[in-house]
C-alpha positions as CSV (number, residue, x, y, z in Angstrom):
1,M,90.0,89.0,106.2
2,D,93.4,87.3,105.0
3,S,92.7,87.1,101.3
4,D,91.9,90.7,101.3
5,R,94.8,91.7,102.9
6,R,96.6,89.5,100.1
7,K,95.0,91.5,97.6
8,L,95.7,94.7,99.2
9,L,99.7,93.8,99.0
10,A,99.9,91.8,96.1
11,T,98.8,95.4,94.0
12,A,101.5,97.3,96.2
13,G,103.8,97.7,93.4
14,A,100.7,98.6,91.1
15,A,99.8,101.5,93.8
16,F,103.7,102.9,93.2
17,T,103.1,104.0,89.8
18,T,99.8,105.5,90.9
19,S,100.2,109.1,91.1
20,I,96.8,110.7,91.3
21,F,94.3,110.1,94.2
22,T,90.3,111.3,93.6
23,G,89.9,113.8,96.0
24,R,88.6,117.6,96.6
25,L,91.0,119.7,94.5
26,R,91.9,123.1,96.3
27,G,92.1,126.6,94.6
28,A,95.9,127.7,94.7
29,N,95.1,130.9,97.6
30,D,92.7,128.4,99.6
31,R,94.5,127.7,103.1
32,I,94.8,124.3,104.1
33,T,93.8,123.7,107.8
34,V,95.8,121.4,109.9
35,G,95.3,119.7,113.2
36,F,98.2,118.5,115.2
37,I,98.1,115.8,117.5
38,G,100.9,115.4,120.0
39,V,102.4,118.1,120.4
40,G,106.0,117.2,122.4
41,M,109.2,117.3,120.9
42,Q,108.6,116.6,117.2
43,G,104.8,117.4,116.8
44,A,106.9,121.3,118.1
45,T,108.7,120.8,115.5
46,N,105.9,119.7,113.1
47,I,104.4,122.7,113.8
48,R,107.3,125.4,113.1
49,S,107.4,123.4,109.7
50,A,104.0,124.0,109.1
51,L,103.8,127.8,110.4
52,F,106.9,128.1,108.2
53,H,104.3,127.5,105.4
54,S,101.5,129.9,106.7
55,D,100.7,130.9,102.7
56,S,99.3,127.1,102.0
57,A,98.6,125.8,105.9
58,Q,96.2,127.3,108.9
59,V,97.4,125.6,112.2
60,V,93.5,125.9,113.7
61,A,93.8,123.0,116.3
62,V,96.6,121.4,119.2
63,C,95.7,118.2,121.2
64,D,97.6,116.5,123.6
65,V,96.6,114.4,126.8
66,Y,99.5,116.7,128.8
67,Q,98.5,119.9,129.4
68,P,101.8,122.0,129.7
69,P,103.1,121.1,126.0
70,L,99.5,121.9,124.9
71,E,99.8,125.1,126.3
72,K,102.9,126.0,124.9
73,A,102.0,124.8,121.6
74,Q,98.5,127.1,121.4
75,A,100.9,130.0,122.5
76,M,103.5,129.4,119.8
77,V,101.0,129.3,117.2
78,R,99.2,132.7,118.7
79,S,102.4,134.5,118.4
80,Q,104.0,133.5,115.1
81,S,100.5,133.8,113.3
82,G,98.1,136.0,115.3
83,S,95.7,133.5,115.3
84,E,94.3,131.2,118.2
85,P,93.8,127.3,117.7
86,K,91.4,125.5,119.2
87,A,93.6,123.0,122.3
88,V,91.4,119.9,123.1
89,R,92.9,117.0,124.9
90,D,91.2,114.0,122.8
91,F,92.6,113.6,119.2
92,R,88.5,112.8,118.3
93,E,87.1,116.0,118.7
94,I,89.9,117.1,116.2
95,L,89.4,114.1,113.9
96,A,85.2,114.6,114.0
97,D,85.9,118.8,113.1
98,K,84.7,119.1,109.6
99,S,86.9,122.2,108.9
100,I,89.8,120.6,109.5
101,D,91.4,119.2,106.5
102,A,94.7,117.5,107.6
103,V,96.3,116.0,110.8
104,C,99.7,115.6,111.9
105,I,100.4,112.6,114.3
106,S,103.4,113.1,116.4
107,T,102.4,111.1,119.6
108,P,104.3,107.9,121.0
109,D,104.8,105.1,118.1
110,H,101.8,103.3,119.6
111,W,99.3,105.5,118.5
112,H,100.7,106.0,115.0
113,A,98.6,103.7,113.1
114,L,95.1,103.7,115.1
115,M,95.4,107.5,114.8
116,T,96.2,107.3,110.8
117,V,93.1,104.7,110.1
118,E,91.1,107.2,112.0
119,A,92.0,109.8,110.4
120,C,91.6,108.3,107.0
121,R,87.9,107.4,108.2
122,A,87.1,110.7,108.9
123,G,88.7,112.2,105.7
124,K,91.6,113.8,106.7
125,D,94.7,113.6,104.9
126,V,97.4,112.6,107.1
127,Y,101.5,113.4,108.1
128,V,102.4,110.7,110.7
129,E,105.8,110.3,112.8
130,K,107.7,107.3,111.7
131,P,107.9,104.4,112.7
132,A,104.4,103.7,111.1
133,F,103.8,100.9,113.8
134,V,104.6,98.8,116.6
135,Y,102.9,95.9,115.6
136,L,104.0,94.3,111.7
137,D,100.0,93.4,111.3
138,E,99.2,97.4,111.9
139,G,101.0,98.1,108.4
140,P,98.7,97.0,105.9
141,K,95.9,98.2,107.8
142,M,97.6,101.7,107.3
143,L,98.0,101.0,103.6
144,E,94.6,99.7,103.4
145,A,92.9,102.9,105.1
146,A,94.8,105.2,102.4
147,R,94.0,103.7,99.8
148,K,90.0,102.8,100.6
149,Y,89.4,106.7,101.6
150,K,91.6,108.2,99.3
151,R,93.7,109.7,101.7
152,V,97.1,111.6,101.3
153,V,99.0,110.1,103.8
154,Q,102.7,111.1,104.1
155,G,105.3,109.4,106.7
156,G,107.8,111.6,108.6
157,T,110.9,110.0,106.7
158,M,112.1,113.7,105.9
159,Q,115.7,112.7,104.6
160,R,113.5,112.0,101.3
161,S,113.6,115.7,101.2
162,M,117.0,116.2,101.8
163,P,120.1,116.9,99.4
164,T,122.1,114.7,100.6
165,F,120.2,111.8,100.2
166,L,118.6,112.7,97.0
167,K,122.1,113.0,95.8
168,A,122.8,109.4,97.2
169,K,120.0,108.1,95.1
170,E,121.3,110.1,91.8
171,L,124.6,108.5,92.4
172,V,123.0,105.0,93.0
173,A,120.7,105.3,89.9
174,S,124.0,106.6,87.4
175,G,125.3,102.7,88.0
176,V,128.6,104.8,89.2
177,L,128.9,102.1,92.5
178,G,128.9,98.8,90.1
179,Q,127.2,96.1,91.2
180,I,125.5,96.4,94.6
181,T,125.3,93.5,97.0
182,W,126.1,94.6,100.3
183,C,124.9,97.6,102.0
184,K,125.6,98.7,105.9
185,T,123.7,100.7,108.6
186,W,125.1,101.7,111.9
187,A,124.7,103.7,114.9
188,A,127.8,103.7,117.8
189,G,127.8,105.7,120.6
190,L,128.8,105.2,124.1
191,A,125.7,105.8,126.5
192,P,126.0,106.5,130.8
193,K,126.5,103.0,132.2
194,E,123.4,104.4,134.5
195,G,121.2,105.1,131.7
196,R,118.4,107.0,133.1
197,G,118.2,105.3,136.4
198,K,115.4,102.7,138.3
199,P,112.7,105.1,138.7
200,P,109.8,103.8,141.2
201,D,106.6,103.8,139.9
202,T,104.2,107.3,141.1
203,D,101.2,109.0,139.9
204,P,101.2,110.7,137.3
205,P,102.4,114.4,137.3
206,P,99.8,117.1,137.0
207,G,98.2,117.8,133.9
208,L,98.5,114.3,132.1
209,D,95.8,112.2,131.7
210,W,98.3,108.7,131.6
211,D,95.4,106.5,130.8
212,S,94.4,108.6,127.8
213,W,98.8,108.6,126.7
214,L,98.7,104.7,127.1
215,G,95.3,104.0,125.1
216,P,95.9,101.1,123.4
217,A,98.7,99.9,125.3
218,P,98.4,97.8,128.2
219,K,97.3,99.4,131.6
220,V,100.1,99.8,133.5
221,P,101.3,102.3,136.7
222,F,102.8,105.4,135.6
223,N,106.8,105.2,135.6
224,Q,108.6,108.1,134.3
225,N,111.1,106.3,132.2
226,R,107.8,104.5,130.5
227,W,106.6,108.1,129.5
228,G,109.9,109.6,129.4
229,V,109.1,113.2,128.8
230,T,111.7,115.1,131.0
231,G,113.1,117.8,128.5
232,R,116.1,116.3,128.5
233,G,116.7,115.0,125.1
234,F,114.2,112.4,123.5
235,P,111.3,110.6,125.4
236,T,112.3,107.1,126.4
237,F,109.2,105.8,126.2
238,R,111.1,104.7,122.6
239,Y,112.7,101.7,125.0
240,F,109.5,100.1,126.3
241,W,108.3,97.3,123.6
242,D,104.5,98.3,124.3
243,Y,105.2,101.2,123.2
244,A,107.9,101.5,120.0
245,G,110.9,99.5,119.4
246,G,113.7,101.3,120.7
247,D,117.0,102.5,118.3
248,M,116.1,99.8,116.0
249,T,112.9,101.4,115.0
250,D,113.3,105.2,116.0
251,W,116.9,105.8,114.0
252,G,116.9,102.2,112.5
253,V,113.8,103.4,110.0
254,H,116.6,106.9,109.0
255,Y,119.3,104.5,108.5
256,I,117.5,101.7,106.1
257,D,114.8,104.3,104.7
258,P,117.8,105.7,102.5
259,I,118.4,102.3,101.2
260,H,114.9,101.4,100.2
261,Q,114.8,104.8,98.6
262,C,118.0,104.6,96.5
263,L,117.5,100.5,95.4
264,G,113.1,100.9,94.0
265,E,112.0,100.0,97.4
266,P,112.9,96.6,97.8
267,M,111.8,94.3,101.0
268,P,114.1,91.3,102.6
269,S,112.7,87.8,102.2
270,V,115.2,86.4,105.3
271,I,115.9,88.4,108.8
272,T,117.9,87.3,111.4
273,A,119.4,89.2,114.9
274,V,121.1,88.8,117.9
275,G,121.3,91.9,120.5
276,G,120.0,92.6,124.2
277,R,120.8,95.0,127.1
278,F,124.6,94.6,127.6
279,W,126.0,97.9,128.8
280,V,123.3,100.3,130.3
281,Q,122.0,99.7,133.4
282,D,118.5,101.2,134.1
283,N,114.8,99.9,133.7
284,L,114.3,100.5,129.8
285,E,113.8,97.5,128.1
286,T,115.0,97.9,124.4
287,A,118.2,96.5,123.0
288,D,121.6,98.8,123.9
289,T,123.7,96.5,121.7
290,M,122.2,94.8,118.4
291,S,122.9,93.5,115.2
292,A,120.6,92.2,112.3
293,A,120.9,91.1,109.1
294,F,118.6,91.3,105.7
295,Q,118.8,89.0,102.9
296,Y,116.8,90.8,99.8
297,S,117.0,89.5,96.2
298,E,119.9,91.1,95.4
299,F,121.5,92.1,97.8
300,M,122.5,91.9,102.0
301,M,121.8,94.6,104.5
302,D,123.0,94.7,107.9
303,Y,122.4,97.0,110.5
304,E,124.6,97.2,113.9
305,L,123.9,99.4,117.4
306,R,126.3,99.9,119.6
307,Q,125.5,102.2,123.0
308,S,128.5,100.9,124.4
309,C,131.6,101.5,121.5
310,P,131.8,104.9,119.9
311,A,134.2,103.6,117.3
312,P,133.1,104.9,113.9
313,M,132.8,103.2,110.8
314,F,133.6,105.1,107.4
315,N,134.9,107.4,110.4
316,L,131.3,108.0,110.9
317,R,129.5,106.9,114.4
318,G,126.2,106.4,112.7
319,G,124.9,106.3,108.3
320,T,124.0,104.4,105.7
321,A,126.4,103.2,103.2
322,I,125.7,101.2,100.3
323,L,128.5,99.2,98.3
324,G,129.2,98.2,95.1
325,T,131.7,96.5,92.8
326,E,133.4,100.0,92.1
327,A,132.9,102.0,94.6
328,M,130.5,102.7,97.6
329,V,128.2,105.8,98.9
330,T,128.3,106.7,102.6
331,V,125.1,109.1,103.5
332,T,124.1,111.1,106.5
333,R,121.8,114.3,106.8
334,Q,124.8,116.2,106.9
335,G,126.8,114.9,103.7
336,C,126.9,112.2,100.5
337,W,130.4,110.6,99.9
338,L,131.2,108.8,96.9
339,T,134.5,106.8,97.7
340,P,136.2,104.8,95.0
341,Y,137.9,101.4,95.5
342,A,141.6,101.1,95.1
343,G,142.4,100.6,91.2
344,S,138.5,101.9,90.3
345,K,138.4,104.4,87.5
346,V,135.8,106.3,89.6
347,E,136.0,109.5,90.8
348,P,135.4,110.6,94.4
349,F,132.5,113.2,95.1
350,E,131.4,114.9,98.6
351,L,128.2,117.4,99.4
352,V,128.5,118.3,102.5
353,T,126.0,120.3,104.3
354,G,126.7,120.4,107.5
355,R,128.5,118.6,110.8
356,G,129.2,114.9,110.3
357,A,131.6,114.5,107.5
358,P,134.3,111.6,107.7
359,G,136.9,111.9,110.6
360,A,134.3,113.6,112.7
361,Q,134.4,111.4,115.8
362,G,133.1,111.7,119.2
363,R,131.4,110.7,122.4
364,G,127.7,109.9,123.6
365,G,124.0,108.5,123.0
366,P,123.7,105.7,120.4
367,M,122.1,109.0,118.1
368,P,125.0,110.1,116.6
369,Q,123.5,112.3,114.2
370,A,122.1,115.5,115.1
371,P,118.8,116.9,114.5
372,T,119.2,118.8,111.2
373,P,116.0,120.8,109.8
374,G,114.6,119.2,106.9
375,G,111.1,119.3,107.9
376,G,110.6,122.4,105.6
377,E,110.6,120.9,101.9
378,H,109.1,117.7,103.1
379,W,106.2,119.9,104.6
380,K,105.8,122.0,101.3
381,N,105.2,118.6,99.6
382,F,103.0,117.0,101.7
383,L,101.0,120.3,101.5
384,Q,101.9,120.4,97.6
385,C,100.2,116.9,97.4
386,I,96.8,117.7,99.4
387,R,96.1,120.1,97.1
388,T,96.7,118.0,93.3
389,R,96.4,114.7,95.3
390,E,99.5,113.5,93.8
391,K,101.5,111.0,96.0
392,P,103.9,112.5,98.5
393,T,107.7,112.0,98.7
394,S,107.2,109.7,101.6
395,D,103.7,107.9,100.5
396,I,102.6,105.8,103.2
397,E,103.5,102.9,101.7
398,T,107.0,103.1,101.9
399,L,106.8,104.4,105.3
400,V,105.3,101.0,106.0
401,R,108.1,99.1,104.3
402,S,111.1,101.0,105.6
403,S,109.5,100.4,109.3
404,A,108.4,96.9,108.7
405,V,112.2,96.2,108.0
406,C,113.0,97.6,111.5
407,V,110.4,95.9,113.3
408,L,111.2,92.4,111.9
409,G,114.2,93.2,113.0
410,N,113.3,93.4,116.6
411,V,110.7,90.4,116.1
412,A,113.9,88.4,114.8
413,M,115.7,89.5,118.3
414,R,112.9,88.7,120.5
415,A,111.8,85.3,118.9
416,K,115.2,84.2,118.5
417,T,115.0,82.5,115.4
418,R,115.2,83.2,111.6
419,L,112.4,84.5,109.7
420,D,111.2,83.8,106.5
421,F,109.0,86.8,105.4
422,D,106.7,87.0,102.5
423,E,106.2,90.7,101.2
424,K,102.4,89.6,99.6
425,T,101.1,88.4,102.6
426,F,103.4,90.8,104.9
427,T,103.7,87.7,107.5
428,V,106.3,85.8,108.8
429,R,106.4,81.5,108.5
430,Q,107.8,81.1,111.7
431,S,105.4,80.4,114.5
432,A,107.4,81.6,117.5
433,A,107.6,85.0,116.2
434,L,103.8,85.6,115.2
435,P,103.1,86.7,118.7
436,F,105.3,89.5,118.4
437,T,103.7,90.6,115.1
438,R,100.0,90.7,116.0
439,I,97.6,93.7,116.9
440,N,97.2,93.3,120.8
441,Y,95.5,96.3,121.5
442,R,93.8,97.1,125.2
443,A,90.0,97.8,125.0
444,P,88.0,99.2,123.9
445,W,90.1,100.2,120.9
446,K,90.6,98.7,117.8
447,L,91.9,99.1,114.5
448,E,89.5,98.9,111.7
449,V,89.4,100.2,108.3
């Protein structure tokens, strides 16, 4: 198995050059049938994006283990499209339905890899939310499944389709920055010290199948914060190690992925990280304060998380910066700025599409970029690629690589050790870190390609 994985990953570079998949080509007037698995906050957003492209796609099924959002999603599709989607509680019903061409997976993170692999095995094309996985070893399995079953798999890193990030890529490619040796990503805010509190374990709310929600994760009593679906901001499951990786993997993917997009999809060879919970006093687990450093072959990158200090950097409370010898590019969903250094002959440039321009400051949680519609073009690309069998903008390989960098940052912090990462085998050398990288599913769930 290890030798097979090494062979697969050794061809990863070649995979980027292959533009055409084999598969069923659809007529221009055929509508692609899509089933949605996980229809909470993000799932509903993806449904709206698909409904916007109703000339190309038809929402035929919705699935959730919690009844209220399931009913809400069904009603939304009914009211906006006039059709009645099938509503189910078990995702396997959607995968078994041969009339469904593609699925969208917007579940908690710990389900992403397993559902993606199973969907590929079932012959479905896939739109899967970021991050791609919780355990490092899941990544190669996702890529292997997509290639083996010749599926189009689009990652939810929709910033790759947004104008500010496309402009950043263009500026970097032009060479105007000079030699690039440093990149920086950061998120700074002031979270309430009490956070989400420390609720006791209780029975799950009516309409929630808690055991199915847990799935491959360890069996534990229901806790409101472990689930976190309250309608007040982002669900808090993402701040428990069993289900996600906190801000490092949630927003960190959005900050780090643009660096990969701009600089040719590289991977780091050395990772170090320190951090912990220094400010917020609740029962969440992941770091509220963190600093991680990543050494690539030609540049360094660091990631900084501060939930107790909203001081901006480059006049932004969160963003991505690529720094060269002549100038730097900073980019968010709301703007892209080319800033020359003193004495440089480079002309400054800015593209501002909304809130978040330099100078914007504020107080609040650690997610400084307000959600901005970007899924429309990303979904358009996904649907087009289902027809043409070309690789999508956020092909699964790019999502796996960007997710892996964030997961490795958490692993280095949790294992309290420097990591030496081997891109070809997708493993780390340090034995102390391996328990944090290996798949640990609760029976009977297995990740089998």
